[in-house]
mmCIF file of the C-alpha atoms, coordinates in Angstrom:
data_MODEL
# 
_entry.id   MODEL 
# 
loop_
_atom_site.group_PDB 
_atom_site.id 
_atom_site.type_symbol 
_atom_site.label_atom_id 
_atom_site.label_alt_id 
_atom_site.label_comp_id 
_atom_site.label_asym_id 
_atom_site.label_entity_id 
_atom_site.label_seq_id 
_atom_site.pdbx_PDB_ins_code 
_atom_site.Cartn_x 
_atom_site.Cartn_y 
_atom_site.Cartn_z 
_atom_site.occupancy 
_atom_site.B_iso_or_equiv 
_atom_site.pdbx_formal_charge 
_atom_site.auth_seq_id 
_atom_site.auth_comp_id 
_atom_site.auth_asym_id 
_atom_site.auth_atom_id 
_atom_site.pdbx_PDB_model_num 
ATOM 1   C CA . UNK A 1 1   ? -3.027  -32.057 23.465 1.00 0.00 ? 1   UNK A CA 1 
ATOM 2   C CA . UNK A 1 2   ? -1.227  -30.033 20.830 1.00 0.00 ? 2   UNK A CA 1 
ATOM 3   C CA . UNK A 1 3   ? 1.514   -32.405 19.574 1.00 0.00 ? 3   UNK A CA 1 
ATOM 4   C CA . UNK A 1 4   ? 3.562   -29.459 18.281 1.00 0.00 ? 4   UNK A CA 1 
ATOM 5   C CA . UNK A 1 5   ? 4.173   -28.399 21.873 1.00 0.00 ? 5   UNK A CA 1 
ATOM 6   C CA . UNK A 1 6   ? 4.446   -31.848 23.406 1.00 0.00 ? 6   UNK A CA 1 
ATOM 7   C CA . UNK A 1 7   ? 7.444   -34.179 23.503 1.00 0.00 ? 7   UNK A CA 1 
ATOM 8   C CA . UNK A 1 8   ? 7.185   -37.747 22.291 1.00 0.00 ? 8   UNK A CA 1 
ATOM 9   C CA . UNK A 1 9   ? 7.375   -40.537 24.861 1.00 0.00 ? 9   UNK A CA 1 
ATOM 10  C CA . UNK A 1 10  ? 10.930  -41.277 23.681 1.00 0.00 ? 10  UNK A CA 1 
ATOM 11  C CA . UNK A 1 11  ? 12.060  -37.680 24.139 1.00 0.00 ? 11  UNK A CA 1 
ATOM 12  C CA . UNK A 1 12  ? 10.377  -37.446 27.532 1.00 0.00 ? 12  UNK A CA 1 
ATOM 13  C CA . UNK A 1 13  ? 12.265  -40.546 28.619 1.00 0.00 ? 13  UNK A CA 1 
ATOM 14  C CA . UNK A 1 14  ? 15.545  -39.043 27.384 1.00 0.00 ? 14  UNK A CA 1 
ATOM 15  C CA . UNK A 1 15  ? 14.917  -35.865 29.358 1.00 0.00 ? 15  UNK A CA 1 
ATOM 16  C CA . UNK A 1 16  ? 14.122  -37.938 32.423 1.00 0.00 ? 16  UNK A CA 1 
ATOM 17  C CA . UNK A 1 17  ? 17.376  -39.855 31.959 1.00 0.00 ? 17  UNK A CA 1 
ATOM 18  C CA . UNK A 1 18  ? 19.595  -36.789 31.498 1.00 0.00 ? 18  UNK A CA 1 
ATOM 19  C CA . UNK A 1 19  ? 17.742  -34.290 33.657 1.00 0.00 ? 19  UNK A CA 1 
ATOM 20  C CA . UNK A 1 20  ? 17.589  -33.753 37.397 1.00 0.00 ? 20  UNK A CA 1 
ATOM 21  C CA . UNK A 1 21  ? 14.296  -34.992 38.826 1.00 0.00 ? 21  UNK A CA 1 
ATOM 22  C CA . UNK A 1 22  ? 12.425  -32.347 40.815 1.00 0.00 ? 22  UNK A CA 1 
ATOM 23  C CA . UNK A 1 23  ? 9.064   -32.781 42.559 1.00 0.00 ? 23  UNK A CA 1 
ATOM 24  C CA . UNK A 1 24  ? 6.635   -30.104 43.703 1.00 0.00 ? 24  UNK A CA 1 
ATOM 25  C CA . UNK A 1 25  ? 3.474   -30.294 45.754 1.00 0.00 ? 25  UNK A CA 1 
ATOM 26  C CA . UNK A 1 26  ? 0.257   -28.531 44.764 1.00 0.00 ? 26  UNK A CA 1 
ATOM 27  C CA . UNK A 1 27  ? 0.632   -24.783 45.275 1.00 0.00 ? 27  UNK A CA 1 
ATOM 28  C CA . UNK A 1 28  ? 4.423   -24.877 45.558 1.00 0.00 ? 28  UNK A CA 1 
ATOM 29  C CA . UNK A 1 29  ? 6.398   -22.267 43.636 1.00 0.00 ? 29  UNK A CA 1 
ATOM 30  C CA . UNK A 1 30  ? 8.728   -23.619 40.946 1.00 0.00 ? 30  UNK A CA 1 
ATOM 31  C CA . UNK A 1 31  ? 10.472  -20.377 40.080 1.00 0.00 ? 31  UNK A CA 1 
ATOM 32  C CA . UNK A 1 32  ? 9.947   -16.627 40.099 1.00 0.00 ? 32  UNK A CA 1 
ATOM 33  C CA . UNK A 1 33  ? 10.027  -14.060 37.328 1.00 0.00 ? 33  UNK A CA 1 
ATOM 34  C CA . UNK A 1 34  ? 13.585  -12.779 37.023 1.00 0.00 ? 34  UNK A CA 1 
ATOM 35  C CA . UNK A 1 35  ? 15.315  -16.011 38.087 1.00 0.00 ? 35  UNK A CA 1 
ATOM 36  C CA . UNK A 1 36  ? 18.483  -16.231 36.023 1.00 0.00 ? 36  UNK A CA 1 
ATOM 37  C CA . UNK A 1 37  ? 19.566  -19.819 36.655 1.00 0.00 ? 37  UNK A CA 1 
ATOM 38  C CA . UNK A 1 38  ? 19.737  -21.436 33.190 1.00 0.00 ? 38  UNK A CA 1 
ATOM 39  C CA . UNK A 1 39  ? 17.872  -24.660 32.519 1.00 0.00 ? 39  UNK A CA 1 
ATOM 40  C CA . UNK A 1 40  ? 15.022  -26.163 30.567 1.00 0.00 ? 40  UNK A CA 1 
ATOM 41  C CA . UNK A 1 41  ? 12.227  -27.624 32.660 1.00 0.00 ? 41  UNK A CA 1 
ATOM 42  C CA . UNK A 1 42  ? 10.285  -30.536 31.146 1.00 0.00 ? 42  UNK A CA 1 
ATOM 43  C CA . UNK A 1 43  ? 7.005   -31.594 32.720 1.00 0.00 ? 43  UNK A CA 1 
ATOM 44  C CA . UNK A 1 44  ? 6.882   -35.356 33.312 1.00 0.00 ? 44  UNK A CA 1 
ATOM 45  C CA . UNK A 1 45  ? 3.629   -35.328 35.308 1.00 0.00 ? 45  UNK A CA 1 
ATOM 46  C CA . UNK A 1 46  ? 1.171   -32.770 36.618 1.00 0.00 ? 46  UNK A CA 1 
ATOM 47  C CA . UNK A 1 47  ? 0.097   -29.280 35.576 1.00 0.00 ? 47  UNK A CA 1 
ATOM 48  C CA . UNK A 1 48  ? 2.120   -26.084 35.907 1.00 0.00 ? 48  UNK A CA 1 
ATOM 49  C CA . UNK A 1 49  ? 0.418   -22.712 36.302 1.00 0.00 ? 49  UNK A CA 1 
ATOM 50  C CA . UNK A 1 50  ? 2.246   -19.809 34.649 1.00 0.00 ? 50  UNK A CA 1 
ATOM 51  C CA . UNK A 1 51  ? 1.542   -16.113 35.194 1.00 0.00 ? 51  UNK A CA 1 
ATOM 52  C CA . UNK A 1 52  ? 2.690   -12.764 36.556 1.00 0.00 ? 52  UNK A CA 1 
ATOM 53  C CA . UNK A 1 53  ? 1.757   -10.200 39.176 1.00 0.00 ? 53  UNK A CA 1 
ATOM 54  C CA . UNK A 1 54  ? 0.879   -6.634  38.235 1.00 0.00 ? 54  UNK A CA 1 
ATOM 55  C CA . UNK A 1 55  ? 1.976   -3.498  40.083 1.00 0.00 ? 55  UNK A CA 1 
ATOM 56  C CA . UNK A 1 56  ? -1.287  -3.690  42.046 1.00 0.00 ? 56  UNK A CA 1 
ATOM 57  C CA . UNK A 1 57  ? -0.423  -7.205  43.215 1.00 0.00 ? 57  UNK A CA 1 
ATOM 58  C CA . UNK A 1 58  ? -3.142  -8.773  41.074 1.00 0.00 ? 58  UNK A CA 1 
ATOM 59  C CA . UNK A 1 59  ? -2.169  -12.149 39.623 1.00 0.00 ? 59  UNK A CA 1 
ATOM 60  C CA . UNK A 1 60  ? -2.562  -12.551 35.861 1.00 0.00 ? 60  UNK A CA 1 
ATOM 61  C CA . UNK A 1 61  ? -2.755  -16.148 34.669 1.00 0.00 ? 61  UNK A CA 1 
ATOM 62  C CA . UNK A 1 62  ? -1.022  -16.730 31.329 1.00 0.00 ? 62  UNK A CA 1 
ATOM 63  C CA . UNK A 1 63  ? -1.388  -20.454 30.711 1.00 0.00 ? 63  UNK A CA 1 
ATOM 64  C CA . UNK A 1 64  ? -1.371  -23.980 32.058 1.00 0.00 ? 64  UNK A CA 1 
ATOM 65  C CA . UNK A 1 65  ? 1.399   -26.345 30.939 1.00 0.00 ? 65  UNK A CA 1 
ATOM 66  C CA . UNK A 1 66  ? 0.964   -30.112 30.830 1.00 0.00 ? 66  UNK A CA 1 
ATOM 67  C CA . UNK A 1 67  ? 2.959   -33.342 30.599 1.00 0.00 ? 67  UNK A CA 1 
ATOM 68  C CA . UNK A 1 68  ? 5.399   -33.241 27.695 1.00 0.00 ? 68  UNK A CA 1 
ATOM 69  C CA . UNK A 1 69  ? 5.629   -29.447 27.581 1.00 0.00 ? 69  UNK A CA 1 
ATOM 70  C CA . UNK A 1 70  ? 8.690   -27.427 28.548 1.00 0.00 ? 70  UNK A CA 1 
ATOM 71  C CA . UNK A 1 71  ? 9.506   -23.930 29.765 1.00 0.00 ? 71  UNK A CA 1 
ATOM 72  C CA . UNK A 1 72  ? 12.608  -21.859 30.386 1.00 0.00 ? 72  UNK A CA 1 
ATOM 73  C CA . UNK A 1 73  ? 13.960  -21.879 26.833 1.00 0.00 ? 73  UNK A CA 1 
ATOM 74  C CA . UNK A 1 74  ? 15.028  -18.231 27.071 1.00 0.00 ? 74  UNK A CA 1 
ATOM 75  C CA . UNK A 1 75  ? 17.462  -19.025 29.896 1.00 0.00 ? 75  UNK A CA 1 
ATOM 76  C CA . UNK A 1 76  ? 19.517  -21.385 27.747 1.00 0.00 ? 76  UNK A CA 1 
ATOM 77  C CA . UNK A 1 77  ? 18.968  -20.074 24.216 1.00 0.00 ? 77  UNK A CA 1 
ATOM 78  C CA . UNK A 1 78  ? 19.389  -16.329 24.721 1.00 0.00 ? 78  UNK A CA 1 
ATOM 79  C CA . UNK A 1 79  ? 20.702  -16.114 28.299 1.00 0.00 ? 79  UNK A CA 1 
ATOM 80  C CA . UNK A 1 80  ? 17.710  -14.144 29.586 1.00 0.00 ? 80  UNK A CA 1 
ATOM 81  C CA . UNK A 1 81  ? 16.065  -14.480 33.010 1.00 0.00 ? 81  UNK A CA 1 
ATOM 82  C CA . UNK A 1 82  ? 12.707  -16.165 33.348 1.00 0.00 ? 82  UNK A CA 1 
ATOM 83  C CA . UNK A 1 83  ? 9.799   -13.995 32.301 1.00 0.00 ? 83  UNK A CA 1 
ATOM 84  C CA . UNK A 1 84  ? 7.015   -15.502 34.445 1.00 0.00 ? 84  UNK A CA 1 
ATOM 85  C CA . UNK A 1 85  ? 6.247   -17.027 37.791 1.00 0.00 ? 85  UNK A CA 1 
ATOM 86  C CA . UNK A 1 86  ? 5.462   -20.744 37.716 1.00 0.00 ? 86  UNK A CA 1 
ATOM 87  C CA . UNK A 1 87  ? 3.613   -22.781 40.312 1.00 0.00 ? 87  UNK A CA 1 
ATOM 88  C CA . UNK A 1 88  ? 2.536   -26.393 40.665 1.00 0.00 ? 88  UNK A CA 1 
ATOM 89  C CA . UNK A 1 89  ? -1.231  -26.603 40.193 1.00 0.00 ? 89  UNK A CA 1 
ATOM 90  C CA . UNK A 1 90  ? -1.226  -30.194 41.490 1.00 0.00 ? 90  UNK A CA 1 
ATOM 91  C CA . UNK A 1 91  ? 1.594   -32.601 42.307 1.00 0.00 ? 91  UNK A CA 1 
ATOM 92  C CA . UNK A 1 92  ? 4.218   -32.040 39.609 1.00 0.00 ? 92  UNK A CA 1 
ATOM 93  C CA . UNK A 1 93  ? 7.312   -33.953 38.488 1.00 0.00 ? 93  UNK A CA 1 
ATOM 94  C CA . UNK A 1 94  ? 9.840   -32.073 36.364 1.00 0.00 ? 94  UNK A CA 1 
ATOM 95  C CA . UNK A 1 95  ? 13.083  -33.020 34.619 1.00 0.00 ? 95  UNK A CA 1 
ATOM 96  C CA . UNK A 1 96  ? 15.460  -30.071 34.926 1.00 0.00 ? 96  UNK A CA 1 
ATOM 97  C CA . UNK A 1 97  ? 18.005  -29.949 32.098 1.00 0.00 ? 97  UNK A CA 1 
ATOM 98  C CA . UNK A 1 98  ? 21.043  -27.891 33.013 1.00 0.00 ? 98  UNK A CA 1 
ATOM 99  C CA . UNK A 1 99  ? 22.818  -25.940 30.277 1.00 0.00 ? 99  UNK A CA 1 
ATOM 100 C CA . UNK A 1 100 ? 25.324  -28.790 29.948 1.00 0.00 ? 100 UNK A CA 1 
ATOM 101 C CA . UNK A 1 101 ? 22.593  -31.430 29.528 1.00 0.00 ? 101 UNK A CA 1 
ATOM 102 C CA . UNK A 1 102 ? 20.629  -29.127 27.216 1.00 0.00 ? 102 UNK A CA 1 
ATOM 103 C CA . UNK A 1 103 ? 23.710  -28.672 25.019 1.00 0.00 ? 103 UNK A CA 1 
ATOM 104 C CA . UNK A 1 104 ? 24.298  -32.435 24.986 1.00 0.00 ? 104 UNK A CA 1 
ATOM 105 C CA . UNK A 1 105 ? 20.782  -33.181 23.732 1.00 0.00 ? 105 UNK A CA 1 
ATOM 106 C CA . UNK A 1 106 ? 21.005  -30.283 21.278 1.00 0.00 ? 106 UNK A CA 1 
ATOM 107 C CA . UNK A 1 107 ? 24.184  -31.786 19.824 1.00 0.00 ? 107 UNK A CA 1 
ATOM 108 C CA . UNK A 1 108 ? 23.258  -35.479 19.813 1.00 0.00 ? 108 UNK A CA 1 
ATOM 109 C CA . UNK A 1 109 ? 19.467  -35.675 19.436 1.00 0.00 ? 109 UNK A CA 1 
ATOM 110 C CA . UNK A 1 110 ? 17.930  -34.224 16.229 1.00 0.00 ? 110 UNK A CA 1 
ATOM 111 C CA . UNK A 1 111 ? 14.444  -34.935 17.613 1.00 0.00 ? 111 UNK A CA 1 
ATOM 112 C CA . UNK A 1 112 ? 15.192  -32.606 20.530 1.00 0.00 ? 112 UNK A CA 1 
ATOM 113 C CA . UNK A 1 113 ? 16.008  -29.743 18.142 1.00 0.00 ? 113 UNK A CA 1 
ATOM 114 C CA . UNK A 1 114 ? 12.909  -30.432 16.057 1.00 0.00 ? 114 UNK A CA 1 
ATOM 115 C CA . UNK A 1 115 ? 10.789  -30.327 19.185 1.00 0.00 ? 115 UNK A CA 1 
ATOM 116 C CA . UNK A 1 116 ? 12.309  -27.017 20.305 1.00 0.00 ? 116 UNK A CA 1 
ATOM 117 C CA . UNK A 1 117 ? 11.717  -25.352 16.925 1.00 0.00 ? 117 UNK A CA 1 
ATOM 118 C CA . UNK A 1 118 ? 8.135   -26.536 16.545 1.00 0.00 ? 118 UNK A CA 1 
ATOM 119 C CA . UNK A 1 119 ? 7.282   -25.872 20.179 1.00 0.00 ? 119 UNK A CA 1 
ATOM 120 C CA . UNK A 1 120 ? 8.647   -22.328 20.100 1.00 0.00 ? 120 UNK A CA 1 
ATOM 121 C CA . UNK A 1 121 ? 6.919   -21.649 16.774 1.00 0.00 ? 121 UNK A CA 1 
ATOM 122 C CA . UNK A 1 122 ? 3.619   -22.898 18.239 1.00 0.00 ? 122 UNK A CA 1 
ATOM 123 C CA . UNK A 1 123 ? 4.057   -20.709 21.336 1.00 0.00 ? 123 UNK A CA 1 
ATOM 124 C CA . UNK A 1 124 ? 4.823   -17.667 19.184 1.00 0.00 ? 124 UNK A CA 1 
ATOM 125 C CA . UNK A 1 125 ? 1.788   -18.344 17.016 1.00 0.00 ? 125 UNK A CA 1 
ATOM 126 C CA . UNK A 1 126 ? -0.407  -18.638 20.110 1.00 0.00 ? 126 UNK A CA 1 
ATOM 127 C CA . UNK A 1 127 ? 0.961   -15.379 21.530 1.00 0.00 ? 127 UNK A CA 1 
ATOM 128 C CA . UNK A 1 128 ? 0.360   -13.483 18.274 1.00 0.00 ? 128 UNK A CA 1 
ATOM 129 C CA . UNK A 1 129 ? -3.141  -14.933 17.950 1.00 0.00 ? 129 UNK A CA 1 
ATOM 130 C CA . UNK A 1 130 ? -4.010  -13.967 21.532 1.00 0.00 ? 130 UNK A CA 1 
ATOM 131 C CA . UNK A 1 131 ? -2.758  -10.441 20.906 1.00 0.00 ? 131 UNK A CA 1 
ATOM 132 C CA . UNK A 1 132 ? -4.865  -10.159 17.766 1.00 0.00 ? 132 UNK A CA 1 
ATOM 133 C CA . UNK A 1 133 ? -7.942  -11.654 19.466 1.00 0.00 ? 133 UNK A CA 1 
ATOM 134 C CA . UNK A 1 134 ? -7.617  -9.249  22.383 1.00 0.00 ? 134 UNK A CA 1 
ATOM 135 C CA . UNK A 1 135 ? -7.677  -6.295  19.982 1.00 0.00 ? 135 UNK A CA 1 
ATOM 136 C CA . UNK A 1 136 ? -10.458 -7.463  17.672 1.00 0.00 ? 136 UNK A CA 1 
ATOM 137 C CA . UNK A 1 137 ? -12.828 -9.953  19.260 1.00 0.00 ? 137 UNK A CA 1 
ATOM 138 C CA . UNK A 1 138 ? -15.646 -9.510  21.789 1.00 0.00 ? 138 UNK A CA 1 
ATOM 139 C CA . UNK A 1 139 ? -15.057 -11.234 25.113 1.00 0.00 ? 139 UNK A CA 1 
ATOM 140 C CA . UNK A 1 140 ? -17.699 -13.942 24.602 1.00 0.00 ? 140 UNK A CA 1 
ATOM 141 C CA . UNK A 1 141 ? -16.074 -15.062 21.328 1.00 0.00 ? 141 UNK A CA 1 
ATOM 142 C CA . UNK A 1 142 ? -12.644 -15.134 22.974 1.00 0.00 ? 142 UNK A CA 1 
ATOM 143 C CA . UNK A 1 143 ? -14.159 -17.239 25.759 1.00 0.00 ? 143 UNK A CA 1 
ATOM 144 C CA . UNK A 1 144 ? -15.685 -19.607 23.203 1.00 0.00 ? 144 UNK A CA 1 
ATOM 145 C CA . UNK A 1 145 ? -12.251 -20.044 21.600 1.00 0.00 ? 145 UNK A CA 1 
ATOM 146 C CA . UNK A 1 146 ? -10.716 -20.737 24.997 1.00 0.00 ? 146 UNK A CA 1 
ATOM 147 C CA . UNK A 1 147 ? -13.328 -23.375 25.821 1.00 0.00 ? 147 UNK A CA 1 
ATOM 148 C CA . UNK A 1 148 ? -12.985 -25.055 22.436 1.00 0.00 ? 148 UNK A CA 1 
ATOM 149 C CA . UNK A 1 149 ? -9.190  -25.180 22.721 1.00 0.00 ? 149 UNK A CA 1 
ATOM 150 C CA . UNK A 1 150 ? -9.478  -26.613 26.213 1.00 0.00 ? 150 UNK A CA 1 
ATOM 151 C CA . UNK A 1 151 ? -11.845 -29.315 24.920 1.00 0.00 ? 151 UNK A CA 1 
ATOM 152 C CA . UNK A 1 152 ? -9.385  -30.224 22.179 1.00 0.00 ? 152 UNK A CA 1 
ATOM 153 C CA . UNK A 1 153 ? -6.521  -30.362 24.642 1.00 0.00 ? 153 UNK A CA 1 
ATOM 154 C CA . UNK A 1 154 ? -8.202  -32.383 27.384 1.00 0.00 ? 154 UNK A CA 1 
ATOM 155 C CA . UNK A 1 155 ? -10.488 -34.458 25.158 1.00 0.00 ? 155 UNK A CA 1 
ATOM 156 C CA . UNK A 1 156 ? -13.341 -33.767 27.591 1.00 0.00 ? 156 UNK A CA 1 
ATOM 157 C CA . UNK A 1 157 ? -16.602 -31.844 27.359 1.00 0.00 ? 157 UNK A CA 1 
ATOM 158 C CA . UNK A 1 158 ? -16.552 -30.821 31.018 1.00 0.00 ? 158 UNK A CA 1 
ATOM 159 C CA . UNK A 1 159 ? -13.832 -28.229 31.527 1.00 0.00 ? 159 UNK A CA 1 
ATOM 160 C CA . UNK A 1 160 ? -12.542 -27.616 35.043 1.00 0.00 ? 160 UNK A CA 1 
ATOM 161 C CA . UNK A 1 161 ? -12.425 -23.825 34.849 1.00 0.00 ? 161 UNK A CA 1 
ATOM 162 C CA . UNK A 1 162 ? -13.962 -21.360 37.269 1.00 0.00 ? 162 UNK A CA 1 
ATOM 163 C CA . UNK A 1 163 ? -15.149 -17.971 36.089 1.00 0.00 ? 163 UNK A CA 1 
ATOM 164 C CA . UNK A 1 164 ? -12.153 -16.512 37.952 1.00 0.00 ? 164 UNK A CA 1 
ATOM 165 C CA . UNK A 1 165 ? -9.858  -18.735 35.866 1.00 0.00 ? 165 UNK A CA 1 
ATOM 166 C CA . UNK A 1 166 ? -11.566 -17.629 32.651 1.00 0.00 ? 166 UNK A CA 1 
ATOM 167 C CA . UNK A 1 167 ? -11.207 -13.982 33.655 1.00 0.00 ? 167 UNK A CA 1 
ATOM 168 C CA . UNK A 1 168 ? -7.490  -14.431 34.321 1.00 0.00 ? 168 UNK A CA 1 
ATOM 169 C CA . UNK A 1 169 ? -6.859  -16.285 31.068 1.00 0.00 ? 169 UNK A CA 1 
ATOM 170 C CA . UNK A 1 170 ? -8.742  -13.652 29.054 1.00 0.00 ? 170 UNK A CA 1 
ATOM 171 C CA . UNK A 1 171 ? -7.272  -10.699 30.997 1.00 0.00 ? 171 UNK A CA 1 
ATOM 172 C CA . UNK A 1 172 ? -10.695 -9.308  31.875 1.00 0.00 ? 172 UNK A CA 1 
ATOM 173 C CA . UNK A 1 173 ? -12.648 -8.715  35.071 1.00 0.00 ? 173 UNK A CA 1 
ATOM 174 C CA . UNK A 1 174 ? -14.695 -11.504 36.646 1.00 0.00 ? 174 UNK A CA 1 
ATOM 175 C CA . UNK A 1 175 ? -17.819 -9.500  35.824 1.00 0.00 ? 175 UNK A CA 1 
ATOM 176 C CA . UNK A 1 176 ? -16.863 -9.384  32.117 1.00 0.00 ? 176 UNK A CA 1 
ATOM 177 C CA . UNK A 1 177 ? -16.158 -13.110 32.208 1.00 0.00 ? 177 UNK A CA 1 
ATOM 178 C CA . UNK A 1 178 ? -19.557 -13.744 33.811 1.00 0.00 ? 178 UNK A CA 1 
ATOM 179 C CA . UNK A 1 179 ? -21.337 -11.690 31.143 1.00 0.00 ? 179 UNK A CA 1 
ATOM 180 C CA . UNK A 1 180 ? -19.450 -13.483 28.360 1.00 0.00 ? 180 UNK A CA 1 
ATOM 181 C CA . UNK A 1 181 ? -20.360 -16.896 29.775 1.00 0.00 ? 181 UNK A CA 1 
ATOM 182 C CA . UNK A 1 182 ? -24.003 -15.810 30.069 1.00 0.00 ? 182 UNK A CA 1 
ATOM 183 C CA . UNK A 1 183 ? -24.017 -14.884 26.360 1.00 0.00 ? 183 UNK A CA 1 
ATOM 184 C CA . UNK A 1 184 ? -22.629 -18.302 25.461 1.00 0.00 ? 184 UNK A CA 1 
ATOM 185 C CA . UNK A 1 185 ? -25.126 -20.159 27.627 1.00 0.00 ? 185 UNK A CA 1 
ATOM 186 C CA . UNK A 1 186 ? -27.929 -18.309 25.831 1.00 0.00 ? 186 UNK A CA 1 
ATOM 187 C CA . UNK A 1 187 ? -26.745 -19.919 22.561 1.00 0.00 ? 187 UNK A CA 1 
ATOM 188 C CA . UNK A 1 188 ? -27.298 -23.375 24.080 1.00 0.00 ? 188 UNK A CA 1 
ATOM 189 C CA . UNK A 1 189 ? -23.725 -24.381 23.284 1.00 0.00 ? 189 UNK A CA 1 
ATOM 190 C CA . UNK A 1 190 ? -22.420 -24.423 26.857 1.00 0.00 ? 190 UNK A CA 1 
ATOM 191 C CA . UNK A 1 191 ? -23.627 -24.483 30.444 1.00 0.00 ? 191 UNK A CA 1 
ATOM 192 C CA . UNK A 1 192 ? -22.018 -23.457 33.708 1.00 0.00 ? 192 UNK A CA 1 
ATOM 193 C CA . UNK A 1 193 ? -21.557 -25.895 36.566 1.00 0.00 ? 193 UNK A CA 1 
ATOM 194 C CA . UNK A 1 194 ? -19.925 -25.698 39.987 1.00 0.00 ? 194 UNK A CA 1 
ATOM 195 C CA . UNK A 1 195 ? -16.231 -25.033 39.263 1.00 0.00 ? 195 UNK A CA 1 
ATOM 196 C CA . UNK A 1 196 ? -16.624 -26.126 35.653 1.00 0.00 ? 196 UNK A CA 1 
ATOM 197 C CA . UNK A 1 197 ? -18.087 -25.307 32.242 1.00 0.00 ? 197 UNK A CA 1 
ATOM 198 C CA . UNK A 1 198 ? -19.844 -27.925 30.106 1.00 0.00 ? 198 UNK A CA 1 
ATOM 199 C CA . UNK A 1 199 ? -19.571 -27.880 26.311 1.00 0.00 ? 199 UNK A CA 1 
ATOM 200 C CA . UNK A 1 200 ? -22.540 -29.788 24.906 1.00 0.00 ? 200 UNK A CA 1 
ATOM 201 C CA . UNK A 1 201 ? -21.232 -30.392 21.383 1.00 0.00 ? 201 UNK A CA 1 
ATOM 202 C CA . UNK A 1 202 ? -17.678 -29.585 20.291 1.00 0.00 ? 202 UNK A CA 1 
ATOM 203 C CA . UNK A 1 203 ? -18.538 -29.742 16.581 1.00 0.00 ? 203 UNK A CA 1 
ATOM 204 C CA . UNK A 1 204 ? -21.383 -27.253 16.987 1.00 0.00 ? 204 UNK A CA 1 
ATOM 205 C CA . UNK A 1 205 ? -19.136 -24.967 19.021 1.00 0.00 ? 205 UNK A CA 1 
ATOM 206 C CA . UNK A 1 206 ? -16.487 -25.171 16.282 1.00 0.00 ? 206 UNK A CA 1 
ATOM 207 C CA . UNK A 1 207 ? -19.070 -24.257 13.641 1.00 0.00 ? 207 UNK A CA 1 
ATOM 208 C CA . UNK A 1 208 ? -20.388 -21.371 15.747 1.00 0.00 ? 208 UNK A CA 1 
ATOM 209 C CA . UNK A 1 209 ? -16.845 -20.077 16.179 1.00 0.00 ? 209 UNK A CA 1 
ATOM 210 C CA . UNK A 1 210 ? -16.138 -20.371 12.466 1.00 0.00 ? 210 UNK A CA 1 
ATOM 211 C CA . UNK A 1 211 ? -19.268 -18.375 11.615 1.00 0.00 ? 211 UNK A CA 1 
ATOM 212 C CA . UNK A 1 212 ? -18.595 -15.640 14.147 1.00 0.00 ? 212 UNK A CA 1 
ATOM 213 C CA . UNK A 1 213 ? -14.883 -15.343 13.468 1.00 0.00 ? 213 UNK A CA 1 
ATOM 214 C CA . UNK A 1 214 ? -15.662 -14.901 9.779  1.00 0.00 ? 214 UNK A CA 1 
ATOM 215 C CA . UNK A 1 215 ? -18.088 -12.100 10.607 1.00 0.00 ? 215 UNK A CA 1 
ATOM 216 C CA . UNK A 1 216 ? -15.477 -10.090 12.449 1.00 0.00 ? 216 UNK A CA 1 
ATOM 217 C CA . UNK A 1 217 ? -12.446 -10.855 10.271 1.00 0.00 ? 217 UNK A CA 1 
# 
């Protein structure tokens, strides 16, 4: 997992101590886009699914958030409502830091401020990179990047992603996602499985990505 976006065990424990413990069952909504209640939510356990609905009612997945990550910074830093819907993908435990508790940690814990700065910088970098990739890169290369990043994050070669999930994360149709995965399987780098994608060799995938990203830079 990207340590720039993840709290240390000490900081997680502090957030658990000062925050309000909230639990959610798989599929339960955590908050809606537009909610204005201020507070930073810190994931203690589980996975949070973040996304939005379009005017046509179609759900667009943005990301998954894991233990040690936080969301809701805009509600306490710039007094803006939440920008996305969030939902518990599995059973989730969250420490909710009210504005008062957020301000306390901001004032008394330098590590908390360092985490916020690095985490927000990492999120901004990811957003800018995704925007650039969407404009420049073919879908199968974007999918390869997604699979490699997921391998690095989970430390596993079998990635629990359906083609529907890939389509949502890449903001393409399921058909485009299917075609992109087919192109990658033809390289021998990955294979599709029921509800999952297998990466045979992360180092070879990294080298393939490096070669192809250089070609289109």
